[in-house]
Backbone and ligand atoms as CSV (ligand in chain L), in Angstrom:
chain,resi,resn,atom,element,x,y,z
A,1,MET,N,N,-10.949,5.642,-20.927
A,1,MET,CA,C,-10.172,4.736,-20.064
A,1,MET,C,C,-9.986,5.323,-18.667
A,2,ASN,N,N,-10.196,4.497,-17.639
A,2,ASN,CA,C,-9.943,4.964,-16.278
A,2,ASN,C,C,-8.527,4.639,-15.873
A,3,ILE,N,N,-7.971,5.571,-15.083
A,3,ILE,CA,C,-6.702,5.331,-14.390
A,3,ILE,C,C,-7.061,5.031,-12.937
A,4,ILE,N,N,-6.720,3.870,-12.467
A,4,ILE,CA,C,-7.137,3.423,-11.161
A,4,ILE,C,C,-5.942,3.251,-10.243
A,5,LEU,N,N,-5.950,3.950,-9.109
A,5,LEU,CA,C,-4.809,3.790,-8.163
A,5,LEU,C,C,-5.250,2.926,-6.956
A,6,ILE,N,N,-4.376,1.892,-6.725
A,6,ILE,CA,C,-4.583,1.081,-5.588
A,6,ILE,C,C,-3.299,1.109,-4.702
A,7,GLY,N,N,-3.471,0.717,-3.443
A,7,GLY,CA,C,-2.333,0.680,-2.536
A,7,GLY,C,C,-2.805,0.820,-1.143
A,8,PHE,N,N,-1.803,0.588,-0.246
A,8,PHE,CA,C,-2.145,0.602,1.165
A,8,PHE,C,C,-2.484,2.047,1.626
A,9,MET,N,N,-3.148,2.141,2.729
A,9,MET,CA,C,-3.379,3.470,3.359
A,9,MET,C,C,-2.084,4.219,3.462
A,10,GLY,N,N,-2.160,5.535,3.089
A,10,GLY,CA,C,-0.869,6.351,3.252
A,10,GLY,C,C,0.089,6.219,2.096
A,11,SER,N,N,-0.329,5.520,1.042
A,11,SER,CA,C,0.627,5.342,-0.079
A,11,SER,C,C,0.575,6.520,-1.043
A,12,GLY,N,N,-0.415,7.406,-0.841
A,12,GLY,CA,C,-0.501,8.658,-1.650
A,12,GLY,C,C,-1.527,8.613,-2.770
A,13,LYS,N,N,-2.470,7.655,-2.714
A,13,LYS,CA,C,-3.431,7.539,-3.778
A,13,LYS,C,C,-4.226,8.834,-4.011
A,14,SER,N,N,-4.745,9.457,-2.969
A,14,SER,CA,C,-5.565,10.630,-3.114
A,14,SER,C,C,-4.798,11.798,-3.720
A,15,SER,N,N,-3.629,12.080,-3.181
A,15,SER,CA,C,-2.840,13.237,-3.646
A,15,SER,C,C,-2.416,13.004,-5.068
A,16,ILE,N,N,-2.019,11.801,-5.392
A,16,ILE,CA,C,-1.479,11.547,-6.753
A,16,ILE,C,C,-2.664,11.548,-7.772
A,17,ALA,N,N,-3.804,10.975,-7.359
A,17,ALA,CA,C,-4.972,10.987,-8.232
A,17,ALA,C,C,-5.381,12.403,-8.579
A,18,LYS,N,N,-5.294,13.281,-7.527
A,18,LYS,CA,C,-5.706,14.671,-7.753
A,18,LYS,C,C,-4.738,15.293,-8.794
A,19,GLU,N,N,-3.481,15.047,-8.625
A,19,GLU,CA,C,-2.441,15.650,-9.493
A,19,GLU,C,C,-2.583,15.087,-10.942
A,20,ILE,N,N,-2.836,13.809,-11.068
A,20,ILE,CA,C,-3.017,13.229,-12.444
A,20,ILE,C,C,-4.282,13.872,-13.112
A,21,ALA,N,N,-5.344,13.983,-12.344
A,21,ALA,CA,C,-6.591,14.526,-12.867
A,21,ALA,C,C,-6.350,15.922,-13.341
A,22,SER,N,N,-5.666,16.719,-12.527
A,22,SER,CA,C,-5.443,18.106,-12.897
A,22,SER,C,C,-4.506,18.202,-14.100
A,23,ARG,N,N,-3.441,17.404,-14.159
A,23,ARG,CA,C,-2.560,17.460,-15.344
A,23,ARG,C,C,-3.221,17.013,-16.621
A,24,LEU,N,N,-4.081,15.968,-16.516
A,24,LEU,CA,C,-4.667,15.409,-17.743
A,24,LEU,C,C,-6.083,15.936,-17.997
A,25,LYS,N,N,-6.546,16.810,-17.106
A,25,LYS,CA,C,-7.924,17.393,-17.212
A,25,LYS,C,C,-8.945,16.227,-17.244
A,26,LEU,N,N,-8.776,15.324,-16.329
A,26,LEU,CA,C,-9.780,14.216,-16.196
A,26,LEU,C,C,-10.548,14.465,-14.868
A,27,GLN,N,N,-11.671,13.828,-14.799
A,27,GLN,CA,C,-12.466,13.896,-13.592
A,27,GLN,C,C,-11.886,12.979,-12.492
A,28,LEU,N,N,-12.028,13.398,-11.288
A,28,LEU,CA,C,-11.513,12.655,-10.167
A,28,LEU,C,C,-12.631,11.854,-9.500
A,29,PHE,N,N,-12.416,10.600,-9.177
A,29,PHE,CA,C,-13.445,9.809,-8.477
A,29,PHE,C,C,-12.767,9.216,-7.224
A,30,GLU,N,N,-13.283,9.707,-6.063
A,30,GLU,CA,C,-12.705,9.328,-4.740
A,30,GLU,C,C,-13.646,8.298,-4.102
A,31,MET,N,N,-13.204,7.057,-4.042
A,31,MET,CA,C,-14.049,5.999,-3.479
A,31,MET,C,C,-14.477,6.343,-2.024
A,32,ASP,N,N,-13.509,6.739,-1.192
A,32,ASP,CA,C,-13.846,6.992,0.219
A,32,ASP,C,C,-14.946,8.086,0.317
A,33,GLU,N,N,-14.811,9.124,-0.537
A,33,GLU,CA,C,-15.858,10.194,-0.496
A,33,GLU,C,C,-17.243,9.609,-0.889
A,34,MET,N,N,-17.207,8.756,-1.871
A,34,MET,CA,C,-18.512,8.124,-2.281
A,34,MET,C,C,-19.102,7.297,-1.158
A,35,VAL,N,N,-18.222,6.600,-0.425
A,35,VAL,CA,C,-18.660,5.806,0.720
A,35,VAL,C,C,-19.339,6.710,1.741
A,36,PHE,N,N,-18.757,7.859,2.004
A,36,PHE,CA,C,-19.339,8.827,2.924
A,36,PHE,C,C,-20.729,9.253,2.464
A,37,GLN,N,N,-20.825,9.577,1.164
A,37,GLN,CA,C,-22.067,10.030,0.646
A,37,GLN,C,C,-23.157,8.966,0.788
A,38,LYS,N,N,-22.809,7.768,0.392
A,38,LYS,CA,C,-23.772,6.620,0.388
A,38,LYS,C,C,-24.227,6.223,1.799
A,39,THR,N,N,-23.273,6.340,2.750
A,39,THR,CA,C,-23.613,5.872,4.132
A,39,THR,C,C,-24.047,7.032,4.999
A,40,GLU,N,N,-24.107,8.231,4.371
A,40,GLU,CA,C,-24.471,9.485,5.096
A,40,GLU,C,C,-23.590,9.633,6.346
A,41,THR,N,N,-22.316,9.588,6.127
A,41,THR,CA,C,-21.322,9.774,7.178
A,41,THR,C,C,-20.272,10.804,6.720
A,42,THR,N,N,-19.383,11.137,7.559
A,42,THR,CA,C,-18.309,12.045,7.097
A,42,THR,C,C,-16.906,11.574,7.441
A,43,THR,N,N,-16.816,10.506,8.267
A,43,THR,CA,C,-15.532,9.941,8.561
A,43,THR,C,C,-15.601,8.405,8.542
A,44,MET,N,N,-14.395,7.751,8.425
A,44,MET,CA,C,-14.412,6.292,8.420
A,44,MET,C,C,-14.795,5.756,9.792
A,45,ASP,N,N,-14.413,6.482,10.861
A,45,ASP,CA,C,-14.820,6.056,12.170
A,45,ASP,C,C,-16.347,5.950,12.279
A,46,GLU,N,N,-16.999,6.956,11.638
A,46,GLU,CA,C,-18.501,6.900,11.657
A,46,GLU,C,C,-19.018,5.718,10.860
A,47,VAL,N,N,-18.389,5.411,9.711
A,47,VAL,CA,C,-18.805,4.280,8.919
A,47,VAL,C,C,-18.675,3.012,9.771
A,48,PHE,N,N,-17.572,2.889,10.418
A,48,PHE,CA,C,-17.293,1.661,11.250
A,48,PHE,C,C,-18.252,1.592,12.416
A,49,ALA,N,N,-18.546,2.774,12.986
A,49,ALA,CA,C,-19.475,2.788,14.144
A,49,ALA,C,C,-20.863,2.364,13.685
A,50,LYS,N,N,-21.200,2.744,12.486
A,50,LYS,CA,C,-22.581,2.458,11.949
A,50,LYS,C,C,-22.783,0.972,11.575
A,51,GLY,N,N,-21.725,0.403,10.904
A,51,GLY,CA,C,-21.950,-0.916,10.411
A,51,GLY,C,C,-20.667,-1.771,10.350
A,52,GLY,N,N,-19.637,-1.347,11.022
A,52,GLY,CA,C,-18.405,-2.079,11.020
A,52,GLY,C,C,-17.721,-2.051,9.628
A,53,GLU,N,N,-16.714,-2.886,9.567
A,53,GLU,CA,C,-15.975,-2.947,8.271
A,53,GLU,C,C,-16.910,-3.540,7.208
A,54,ALA,N,N,-17.906,-4.369,7.593
A,54,ALA,CA,C,-18.753,-4.973,6.627
A,54,ALA,C,C,-19.501,-3.907,5.851
A,55,LEU,N,N,-19.974,-2.839,6.513
A,55,LEU,CA,C,-20.729,-1.773,5.842
A,55,LEU,C,C,-19.801,-1.102,4.828
A,56,LEU,N,N,-18.544,-0.885,5.194
A,56,LEU,CA,C,-17.599,-0.284,4.224
A,56,LEU,C,C,-17.471,-1.111,2.974
A,57,ARG,N,N,-17.212,-2.466,3.180
A,57,ARG,CA,C,-16.998,-3.341,2.040
A,57,ARG,C,C,-18.180,-3.462,1.160
A,58,GLU,N,N,-19.400,-3.613,1.787
A,58,GLU,CA,C,-20.686,-3.671,1.027
A,58,GLU,C,C,-20.842,-2.400,0.179
A,59,THR,N,N,-20.575,-1.271,0.793
A,59,THR,CA,C,-20.775,-0.029,0.133
A,59,THR,C,C,-19.814,0.123,-1.024
A,60,GLU,N,N,-18.567,-0.327,-0.840
A,60,GLU,CA,C,-17.616,-0.263,-1.921
A,60,GLU,C,C,-18.037,-1.131,-3.119
A,61,ILE,N,N,-18.606,-2.272,-2.814
A,61,ILE,CA,C,-19.077,-3.176,-3.903
A,61,ILE,C,C,-20.245,-2.508,-4.633
A,62,ALA,N,N,-21.182,-1.899,-3.875
A,62,ALA,CA,C,-22.328,-1.267,-4.474
A,62,ALA,C,C,-21.876,-0.091,-5.345
A,63,ILE,N,N,-20.916,0.687,-4.895
A,63,ILE,CA,C,-20.426,1.862,-5.699
A,63,ILE,C,C,-19.769,1.315,-6.983
A,64,SER,N,N,-18.999,0.309,-6.880
A,64,SER,CA,C,-18.299,-0.179,-8.084
A,64,SER,C,C,-19.329,-0.731,-9.119
A,65,LYS,N,N,-20.448,-1.230,-8.662
A,65,LYS,CA,C,-21.492,-1.685,-9.579
A,65,LYS,C,C,-22.132,-0.514,-10.251
A,66,GLU,N,N,-22.497,0.440,-9.367
A,66,GLU,CA,C,-23.245,1.605,-9.855
A,66,GLU,C,C,-22.419,2.417,-10.812
A,67,TYR,N,N,-21.138,2.474,-10.614
A,67,TYR,CA,C,-20.235,3.271,-11.501
A,67,TYR,C,C,-19.438,2.446,-12.452
A,68,ALA,N,N,-19.899,1.266,-12.796
A,68,ALA,CA,C,-19.137,0.359,-13.671
A,68,ALA,C,C,-18.926,0.986,-15.059
A,69,SER,N,N,-19.820,1.880,-15.468
A,69,SER,CA,C,-19.683,2.455,-16.823
A,69,SER,C,C,-18.881,3.738,-16.807
A,70,LEU,N,N,-18.302,4.131,-15.628
A,70,LEU,CA,C,-17.511,5.342,-15.589
A,70,LEU,C,C,-16.373,5.277,-16.573
A,71,ASP,N,N,-16.058,6.426,-17.223
A,71,ASP,CA,C,-14.996,6.415,-18.222
A,71,ASP,C,C,-14.187,7.711,-18.107
A,72,ASN,N,N,-12.937,7.710,-18.451
A,72,ASN,CA,C,-12.087,8.897,-18.375
A,72,ASN,C,C,-12.041,9.543,-17.033
A,73,HIS,N,N,-11.953,8.690,-16.009
A,73,HIS,CA,C,-11.781,9.214,-14.652
A,73,HIS,C,C,-10.456,8.724,-14.044
A,74,VAL,N,N,-9.953,9.480,-13.081
A,74,VAL,CA,C,-8.920,9.010,-12.279
A,74,VAL,C,C,-9.542,8.557,-10.978
A,75,ILE,N,N,-9.401,7.256,-10.657
A,75,ILE,CA,C,-10.118,6.698,-9.475
A,75,ILE,C,C,-9.076,6.423,-8.389
A,76,SER,N,N,-9.358,7.130,-7.242
A,76,SER,CA,C,-8.553,6.840,-6.047
A,76,SER,C,C,-9.395,5.860,-5.172
A,77,THR,N,N,-8.865,4.671,-4.994
A,77,THR,CA,C,-9.632,3.662,-4.289
A,77,THR,C,C,-9.298,3.687,-2.764
A,78,GLY,N,N,-10.142,3.013,-1.991
A,78,GLY,CA,C,-9.782,2.794,-0.577
A,78,GLY,C,C,-8.816,1.594,-0.561
A,79,GLY,N,N,-7.937,1.580,0.454
A,79,GLY,CA,C,-6.934,0.564,0.524
A,79,GLY,C,C,-7.418,-0.852,0.540
A,80,GLY,N,N,-8.702,-1.073,0.857
A,80,GLY,CA,C,-9.246,-2.434,1.019
A,80,GLY,C,C,-10.024,-2.948,-0.198
A,81,VAL,N,N,-10.068,-2.189,-1.301
A,81,VAL,CA,C,-10.873,-2.686,-2.453
A,81,VAL,C,C,-10.363,-3.993,-3.015
A,82,VAL,N,N,-9.068,-4.320,-2.735
A,82,VAL,CA,C,-8.577,-5.563,-3.318
A,82,VAL,C,C,-9.151,-6.812,-2.607
A,83,LEU,N,N,-9.904,-6.574,-1.512
A,83,LEU,CA,C,-10.502,-7.680,-0.785
A,83,LEU,C,C,-11.686,-8.299,-1.489
A,84,ASN,N,N,-12.263,-7.576,-2.471
A,84,ASN,CA,C,-13.398,-8.034,-3.266
A,84,ASN,C,C,-13.073,-7.903,-4.719
A,85,LYS,N,N,-12.784,-8.994,-5.353
A,85,LYS,CA,C,-12.348,-8.950,-6.756
A,85,LYS,C,C,-13.274,-8.177,-7.687
A,86,SER,N,N,-14.621,-8.250,-7.385
A,86,SER,CA,C,-15.530,-7.663,-8.293
A,86,SER,C,C,-15.360,-6.130,-8.357
A,87,ILE,N,N,-14.810,-5.502,-7.292
A,87,ILE,CA,C,-14.736,-4.054,-7.286
A,87,ILE,C,C,-13.783,-3.564,-8.416
A,88,LEU,N,N,-12.596,-4.128,-8.460
A,88,LEU,CA,C,-11.673,-3.667,-9.496
A,88,LEU,C,C,-12.110,-4.128,-10.891
A,89,ASP,N,N,-12.728,-5.310,-10.937
A,89,ASP,CA,C,-13.299,-5.779,-12.263
A,89,ASP,C,C,-14.302,-4.745,-12.775
A,90,ASN,N,N,-15.197,-4.289,-11.915
A,90,ASN,CA,C,-16.186,-3.342,-12.316
A,90,ASN,C,C,-15.554,-2.015,-12.727
A,91,LEU,N,N,-14.638,-1.507,-11.918
A,91,LEU,CA,C,-14.101,-0.158,-12.165
A,91,LEU,C,C,-13.152,-0.148,-13.389
A,92,ARG,N,N,-12.508,-1.269,-13.651
A,92,ARG,CA,C,-11.565,-1.291,-14.722
A,92,ARG,C,C,-12.227,-1.313,-16.076
A,93,GLY,N,N,-13.378,-1.913,-16.161
A,93,GLY,CA,C,-14.054,-2.104,-17.431
A,93,GLY,C,C,-13.116,-2.874,-18.369
A,94,ASP,N,N,-13.220,-2.591,-19.723
A,94,ASP,CA,C,-12.315,-3.371,-20.543
A,94,ASP,C,C,-11.004,-2.692,-20.874
A,95,LYS,N,N,-10.873,-1.422,-20.532
A,95,LYS,CA,C,-9.564,-0.797,-20.841
A,95,LYS,C,C,-8.983,0.092,-19.730
A,96,GLY,N,N,-9.453,-0.085,-18.520
A,96,GLY,CA,C,-8.858,0.686,-17.422
A,96,GLY,C,C,-7.451,0.196,-17.143
A,97,LYS,N,N,-6.631,1.092,-16.474
A,97,LYS,CA,C,-5.259,0.603,-16.120
A,97,LYS,C,C,-5.159,0.787,-14.625
A,98,ILE,N,N,-4.661,-0.277,-13.960
A,98,ILE,CA,C,-4.535,-0.204,-12.521
A,98,ILE,C,C,-3.070,-0.040,-12.061
A,99,PHE,N,N,-2.842,0.981,-11.360
A,99,PHE,CA,C,-1.495,1.272,-10.834
A,99,PHE,C,C,-1.425,1.020,-9.303
A,100,TYR,N,N,-0.460,0.232,-8.963
A,100,TYR,CA,C,-0.211,-0.007,-7.517
A,100,TYR,C,C,0.859,0.931,-7.010
A,101,LEU,N,N,0.451,1.767,-6.092
A,101,LEU,CA,C,1.503,2.693,-5.495
A,101,LEU,C,C,2.161,1.890,-4.331
A,102,ASN,N,N,3.358,1.446,-4.607
A,102,ASN,CA,C,4.096,0.646,-3.677
A,102,ASN,C,C,4.969,1.447,-2.692
A,103,ALA,N,N,4.504,1.596,-1.476
A,103,ALA,CA,C,5.303,2.323,-0.469
A,103,ALA,C,C,5.742,1.321,0.574
A,104,SER,N,N,6.877,1.486,1.144
A,104,SER,CA,C,7.291,0.587,2.228
A,104,SER,C,C,6.487,0.901,3.483
A,105,PHE,N,N,6.488,-0.075,4.374
A,105,PHE,CA,C,5.690,0.137,5.606
A,105,PHE,C,C,6.278,1.242,6.454
A,106,LEU,N,N,7.621,1.414,6.359
A,106,LEU,CA,C,8.309,2.499,7.056
A,106,LEU,C,C,7.784,3.838,6.586
A,107,THR,N,N,7.767,4.028,5.279
A,107,THR,CA,C,7.253,5.316,4.715
A,107,THR,C,C,5.821,5.589,5.177
A,108,ILE,N,N,4.980,4.531,5.120
A,108,ILE,CA,C,3.584,4.639,5.472
A,108,ILE,C,C,3.451,5.013,6.972
A,109,SER,N,N,4.225,4.326,7.777
A,109,SER,CA,C,4.048,4.565,9.241
A,109,SER,C,C,4.554,5.990,9.607
A,110,ILE,N,N,5.487,6.510,8.857
A,110,ILE,CA,C,5.969,7.881,9.112
A,110,ILE,C,C,4.865,8.855,8.688
A,111,ARG,N,N,4.312,8.639,7.483
A,111,ARG,CA,C,3.269,9.502,6.968
A,111,ARG,C,C,2.019,9.501,7.816
A,112,LEU,N,N,1.687,8.359,8.384
A,112,LEU,CA,C,0.415,8.274,9.098
A,112,LEU,C,C,0.603,8.418,10.634
A,113,ALA,N,N,1.811,8.734,11.054
A,113,ALA,CA,C,2.076,8.771,12.489
A,113,ALA,C,C,1.136,9.643,13.289
A,114,GLU,N,N,0.776,10.805,12.702
A,114,GLU,CA,C,-0.051,11.802,13.391
A,114,GLU,C,C,-1.518,11.670,12.955
A,115,ASN,N,N,-1.760,10.722,12.099
A,115,ASN,CA,C,-3.117,10.692,11.474
A,115,ASN,C,C,-4.025,9.628,12.193
A,116,THR,N,N,-5.174,10.100,12.653
A,116,THR,CA,C,-6.013,9.176,13.456
A,116,THR,C,C,-7.315,8.843,12.735
A,117,SER,N,N,-7.372,9.215,11.410
A,117,SER,CA,C,-8.650,9.121,10.738
A,117,SER,C,C,-8.916,7.708,10.179
A,118,ARG,N,N,-8.041,6.751,10.381
A,118,ARG,CA,C,-8.218,5.458,9.726
A,118,ARG,C,C,-8.448,4.346,10.788
A,119,PRO,N,N,-9.654,3.791,10.837
A,119,PRO,CA,C,-9.954,2.771,11.835
A,119,PRO,C,C,-9.017,1.568,11.779
A,120,LEU,N,N,-8.484,1.236,10.606
A,120,LEU,CA,C,-7.577,0.068,10.475
A,120,LEU,C,C,-6.108,0.428,10.623
A,121,PHE,N,N,-5.871,1.645,11.056
A,121,PHE,CA,C,-4.492,2.048,11.265
A,121,PHE,C,C,-4.361,2.680,12.656
A,122,LYS,N,N,-4.914,2.048,13.651
A,122,LYS,CA,C,-4.866,2.570,15.028
A,122,LYS,C,C,-3.740,1.951,15.784
A,123,ASN,N,N,-3.480,0.685,15.403
A,123,ASN,CA,C,-2.437,-0.112,16.079
A,123,ASN,C,C,-1.349,-0.453,15.085
A,124,LEU,N,N,-0.134,-0.037,15.380
A,124,LEU,CA,C,0.979,-0.142,14.403
A,124,LEU,C,C,1.281,-1.595,14.023
A,125,LYS,N,N,1.267,-2.484,15.052
A,125,LYS,CA,C,1.581,-3.891,14.778
A,125,LYS,C,C,0.502,-4.533,13.913
A,126,GLU,N,N,-0.752,-4.230,14.254
A,126,GLU,CA,C,-1.834,-4.789,13.400
A,126,GLU,C,C,-1.809,-4.241,12.026
A,127,ALA,N,N,-1.517,-2.942,11.927
A,127,ALA,CA,C,-1.433,-2.327,10.572
A,127,ALA,C,C,-0.317,-2.955,9.736
A,128,GLU,N,N,0.782,-3.304,10.437
A,128,GLU,CA,C,1.895,-3.861,9.689
A,128,GLU,C,C,1.542,-5.293,9.167
A,129,SER,N,N,0.812,-6.060,10.005
A,129,SER,CA,C,0.462,-7.389,9.457
A,129,SER,C,C,-0.581,-7.257,8.362
A,130,LEU,N,N,-1.461,-6.278,8.498
A,130,LEU,CA,C,-2.396,-6.044,7.396
A,130,LEU,C,C,-1.687,-5.706,6.092
A,131,TYR,N,N,-0.642,-4.877,6.236
A,131,TYR,CA,C,0.175,-4.419,5.134
A,131,TYR,C,C,0.744,-5.683,4.382
A,132,HIS,N,N,1.296,-6.608,5.193
A,132,HIS,CA,C,1.921,-7.787,4.564
A,132,HIS,C,C,0.876,-8.734,3.984
A,133,MET,N,N,-0.278,-8.767,4.549
A,133,MET,CA,C,-1.344,-9.637,4.040
A,133,MET,C,C,-1.896,-9.021,2.751
A,134,ARG,N,N,-1.991,-7.733,2.646
A,134,ARG,CA,C,-2.529,-7.058,1.461
A,134,ARG,C,C,-1.592,-7.043,0.290
A,135,LYS,N,N,-0.314,-6.968,0.537
A,135,LYS,CA,C,0.652,-6.780,-0.518
A,135,LYS,C,C,0.502,-7.718,-1.744
A,136,PRO,N,N,0.397,-9.016,-1.490
A,136,PRO,CA,C,0.192,-9.900,-2.679
A,136,PRO,C,C,-1.040,-9.594,-3.475
A,137,LEU,N,N,-2.101,-9.069,-2.802
A,137,LEU,CA,C,-3.313,-8.750,-3.542
A,137,LEU,C,C,-3.069,-7.500,-4.423
A,138,TYR,N,N,-2.379,-6.538,-3.924
A,138,TYR,CA,C,-2.106,-5.327,-4.764
A,138,TYR,C,C,-1.265,-5.762,-5.944
A,139,LEU,N,N,-0.275,-6.600,-5.703
A,139,LEU,CA,C,0.583,-7.052,-6.817
A,139,LEU,C,C,-0.215,-7.883,-7.865
A,140,LYS,N,N,-1.169,-8.626,-7.369
A,140,LYS,CA,C,-1.967,-9.480,-8.240
A,140,LYS,C,C,-2.871,-8.617,-9.206
A,141,TYR,N,N,-3.428,-7.549,-8.656
A,141,TYR,CA,C,-4.351,-6.782,-9.499
A,141,TYR,C,C,-3.697,-5.704,-10.320
A,142,ALA,N,N,-2.451,-5.367,-9.995
A,142,ALA,CA,C,-1.794,-4.235,-10.667
A,142,ALA,C,C,-1.453,-4.515,-12.092
A,143,ASP,N,N,-1.658,-3.609,-12.987
A,143,ASP,CA,C,-1.120,-3.653,-14.333
A,143,ASP,C,C,0.309,-3.097,-14.292
A,144,HIS,N,N,0.468,-2.157,-13.375
A,144,HIS,CA,C,1.819,-1.524,-13.253
A,144,HIS,C,C,2.053,-1.265,-11.758
A,145,VAL,N,N,3.333,-1.479,-11.352
A,145,VAL,CA,C,3.711,-1.187,-9.967
A,145,VAL,C,C,4.586,0.062,-10.014
A,146,VAL,N,N,4.208,1.047,-9.190
A,146,VAL,CA,C,4.999,2.282,-9.113
A,146,VAL,C,C,5.630,2.400,-7.754
A,147,GLU,N,N,6.950,2.483,-7.721
A,147,GLU,CA,C,7.639,2.620,-6.436
A,147,GLU,C,C,7.484,4.099,-5.976
A,148,VAL,N,N,6.981,4.307,-4.786
A,148,VAL,CA,C,6.747,5.743,-4.435
A,148,VAL,C,C,7.653,6.234,-3.282
A,149,ASP,N,N,8.392,5.350,-2.663
A,149,ASP,CA,C,9.227,5.835,-1.606
A,149,ASP,C,C,10.188,6.907,-2.081
A,150,GLN,N,N,10.326,7.992,-1.340
A,150,GLN,CA,C,11.293,9.017,-1.620
A,150,GLN,C,C,11.018,9.727,-2.962
A,151,LYS,N,N,9.812,9.611,-3.482
A,151,LYS,CA,C,9.485,10.345,-4.725
A,151,LYS,C,C,8.434,11.405,-4.378
A,152,SER,N,N,8.477,12.504,-5.201
A,152,SER,CA,C,7.454,13.552,-4.959
A,152,SER,C,C,6.225,13.122,-5.664
A,153,ILE,N,N,5.135,13.846,-5.360
A,153,ILE,CA,C,3.828,13.604,-6.015
A,153,ILE,C,C,4.009,13.845,-7.518
A,154,GLU,N,N,4.740,14.872,-7.859
A,154,GLU,CA,C,4.998,15.192,-9.301
A,154,GLU,C,C,5.678,14.084,-9.977
A,155,GLU,N,N,6.737,13.534,-9.324
A,155,GLU,CA,C,7.520,12.479,-9.964
A,155,GLU,C,C,6.646,11.227,-10.207
A,156,VAL,N,N,5.855,10.858,-9.243
A,156,VAL,CA,C,5.033,9.660,-9.391
A,156,VAL,C,C,3.977,9.930,-10.469
A,157,THR,N,N,3.380,11.132,-10.500
A,157,THR,CA,C,2.385,11.470,-11.468
A,157,THR,C,C,2.996,11.363,-12.849
A,158,GLN,N,N,4.170,11.914,-13.023
A,158,GLN,CA,C,4.846,11.912,-14.362
A,158,GLN,C,C,5.035,10.458,-14.808
A,159,GLU,N,N,5.478,9.557,-13.917
A,159,GLU,CA,C,5.726,8.150,-14.282
A,159,GLU,C,C,4.433,7.513,-14.763
A,160,ILE,N,N,3.361,7.823,-14.021
A,160,ILE,CA,C,2.070,7.208,-14.407
A,160,ILE,C,C,1.635,7.733,-15.761
A,161,ILE,N,N,1.721,9.012,-15.964
A,161,ILE,CA,C,1.304,9.601,-17.265
A,161,ILE,C,C,2.105,9.022,-18.384
A,162,GLU,N,N,3.467,8.900,-18.174
A,162,GLU,CA,C,4.268,8.327,-19.246
A,162,GLU,C,C,3.870,6.892,-19.560
A,163,GLU,N,N,3.519,6.178,-18.539
A,163,GLU,CA,C,3.131,4.782,-18.757
A,163,GLU,C,C,1.818,4.693,-19.508
A,164,VAL,N,N,0.916,5.583,-19.215
A,164,VAL,CA,C,-0.377,5.571,-19.895
A,164,VAL,C,C,-0.280,6.036,-21.339
A,165,TYR,N,N,0.403,7.132,-21.541
A,165,TYR,CA,C,0.391,7.801,-22.831
A,165,TYR,C,C,1.751,7.719,-23.594
A,166,GLY,N,N,2.742,7.185,-22.924
A,166,GLY,CA,C,4.065,7.114,-23.580
A,166,GLY,C,C,4.656,8.466,-23.792
A,167,ARG,N,N,4.412,9.463,-22.873
A,167,ARG,CA,C,5.046,10.732,-22.991
A,167,ARG,C,C,5.417,11.263,-21.660
L,1,S3P,C1,C,-8.982,1.165,4.328
L,1,S3P,C2,C,-8.418,2.243,3.678
L,1,S3P,C3,C,-8.971,3.597,3.723
L,1,S3P,C4,C,-10.492,3.529,3.975
L,1,S3P,C5,C,-10.785,2.725,5.203
L,1,S3P,C6,C,-10.227,1.286,5.126
L,1,S3P,C7,C,-8.344,-0.189,4.242
L,1,S3P,O1,O,-8.731,4.304,2.527
L,1,S3P,O2,O,-11.172,3.074,2.880
L,1,S3P,O3,O,-10.265,3.410,6.312
L,1,S3P,O4,O,-9.008,-1.196,4.512
L,1,S3P,O5,O,-7.206,-0.228,3.810
L,1,S3P,P1,P,-7.310,4.940,2.163
L,1,S3P,O6,O,-6.444,3.852,1.599
L,1,S3P,O7,O,-7.655,5.947,1.164
L,1,S3P,O8,O,-6.767,5.489,3.440
């Protein structure tokens, strides 16, 4: 069974996925890293320079098809995977669990204030409207919603593990 983390940029998907994988001794699968490998890039700015957002989305779809049989992984997705329904359908398989890391926009904007690595988080106003547009999609695809504001990585990890295994 895969544990799949979704949520907006800066909600903590990568850090929490890493912690879950290490606690449960599962393999980690980082979608953004796979995108870099497949597009022969090293940053999202490069991906966008090469083929715009369309290249990112196409690549995410291709990865989800290629790895549809992945099992026993913790998958940290890119914030935009909810834009294409097939991506989560492919990654979830028949028994994956999708967790939405729900962070407020305030928390996210504080966390990403110094971070310039995200092409879709360069302008605060635009990022905020993207946040509000995306939110219903995260809620729609989530099996579980985890509130992450003011919680440590360990606390969020513990909640997810308890939800998955009941311990
Ligand atoms: C994006 C989120 C990013 C990355 C790209 C686009 C988005 O991933 O895939 O910059 O559309 O929300 P993170 O959520 O891991 O930052």
